[in-house]
C-alpha positions as CSV (number, residue, x, y, z in Angstrom):
1,X,-14.6,16.6,-4.0
2,X,-13.8,17.9,-0.7
3,X,-12.6,16.0,1.7
4,X,-15.3,15.2,4.0
5,X,-16.5,13.7,0.8
6,X,-13.5,11.8,0.3
7,X,-13.4,10.2,3.5
8,X,-16.9,9.5,4.0
9,X,-16.9,7.7,0.3
10,X,-13.2,5.6,0.5
11,X,-13.9,2.0,0.3
12,X,-11.9,-0.9,1.0
13,X,-11.9,-2.9,-2.2
14,X,-11.4,-7.1,-1.6
15,X,-12.8,-7.8,-5.1
16,X,-10.6,-6.7,-8.6
17,X,-11.1,-7.6,-12.3
18,X,-8.2,-9.9,-13.8
19,X,-6.6,-7.4,-15.4
20,X,-3.3,-6.0,-15.2
21,X,-2.9,-2.3,-14.2
22,X,-1.0,0.1,-16.8
23,X,2.0,1.2,-15.2
24,X,1.3,4.5,-14.9
25,X,-0.8,3.6,-12.9
26,X,1.3,1.4,-10.4
27,X,3.1,4.1,-11.0
28,X,1.1,7.1,-9.4
29,X,-0.3,4.5,-6.6
30,X,3.7,4.8,-5.7
31,X,4.1,8.3,-5.7
32,X,1.2,8.8,-3.5
33,X,2.6,7.4,-0.9
34,X,6.0,8.5,-1.2
35,X,4.8,11.9,-0.8
36,X,2.8,10.8,2.5
37,X,3.9,13.2,5.2
38,X,6.8,11.9,7.6
39,X,8.6,12.9,10.5
40,X,11.3,14.9,10.2
41,X,10.3,14.1,6.2
42,X,12.7,11.4,7.0
43,X,10.7,9.4,4.6
44,X,12.1,5.7,6.1
45,X,9.9,3.0,3.2
46,X,10.9,1.6,0.7
47,X,8.2,0.6,-1.8
48,X,7.6,-3.3,-3.3
49,X,5.6,-3.3,-5.9
50,X,4.6,-7.1,-6.5
51,X,2.5,-8.0,-9.7
52,X,3.2,-11.5,-10.1
53,X,0.1,-13.9,-9.3
54,X,2.7,-16.9,-7.6
55,X,4.2,-14.4,-5.1
56,X,0.8,-12.7,-4.8
57,X,-1.2,-16.2,-3.7
58,X,1.5,-16.9,-1.4
59,X,1.4,-13.4,0.8
60,X,-2.5,-13.6,1.1
61,X,-1.6,-17.1,3.2
62,X,0.8,-15.0,5.6
63,X,-2.5,-14.0,7.5
64,X,-6.0,-13.3,8.5
65,X,-6.3,-10.8,6.2
66,X,-4.1,-11.4,3.2
67,X,-6.7,-13.7,1.7
68,X,-7.8,-10.7,-1.0
69,X,-4.5,-10.4,-2.9
70,X,-4.5,-13.4,-4.4
71,X,-7.0,-11.8,-6.9
72,X,-5.4,-8.4,-6.6
73,X,-3.4,-7.1,-9.8
74,X,-0.7,-5.3,-7.8
75,X,0.3,-5.7,-3.6
76,X,2.8,-2.5,-2.8
77,X,4.7,-4.7,0.6
78,X,5.8,-1.2,3.0
79,X,9.3,-1.8,4.5
80,X,11.7,0.6,6.4
81,X,14.8,-0.1,8.0
82,X,14.0,0.6,11.2
83,X,13.9,-2.1,14.4
84,X,10.6,-3.0,15.3
85,X,9.3,-1.3,17.7
86,X,10.2,2.4,16.7
87,X,7.1,4.1,17.2
88,X,7.1,7.4,14.8
89,X,9.0,4.7,12.0
90,X,5.4,2.5,12.2
91,X,3.1,5.9,12.5
92,X,5.0,7.3,9.1
93,X,4.8,3.9,7.2
94,X,0.8,4.6,8.0
95,X,0.9,7.4,6.7
96,X,2.9,5.9,2.9
97,X,0.1,3.1,3.0
98,X,-2.9,5.7,3.7
99,X,-1.6,7.9,1.0
100,X,-1.3,5.3,-1.5
101,X,-4.7,3.4,-1.1
């Protein structure tokens, strides 16, 4: 698949099957995010893979657009140690989120 097709065909899934993801799939998702570009290769991120249904349900109630997490097999929290307001770090986290999705 070429880049144009991949971009055009990308979907944001909001409904999920109840089956858990195999560990190798979770690791592949996390590895894709880890390999994202970052400013000066700083990789200012930490990933937390969340598979606990109770935690995903609680997270689904944290924001207006988070409701789909309640039915997900996996949620990934992206964290940075940099203080809020650092545009470059937020950009880098966005890159990691895009690569892992």
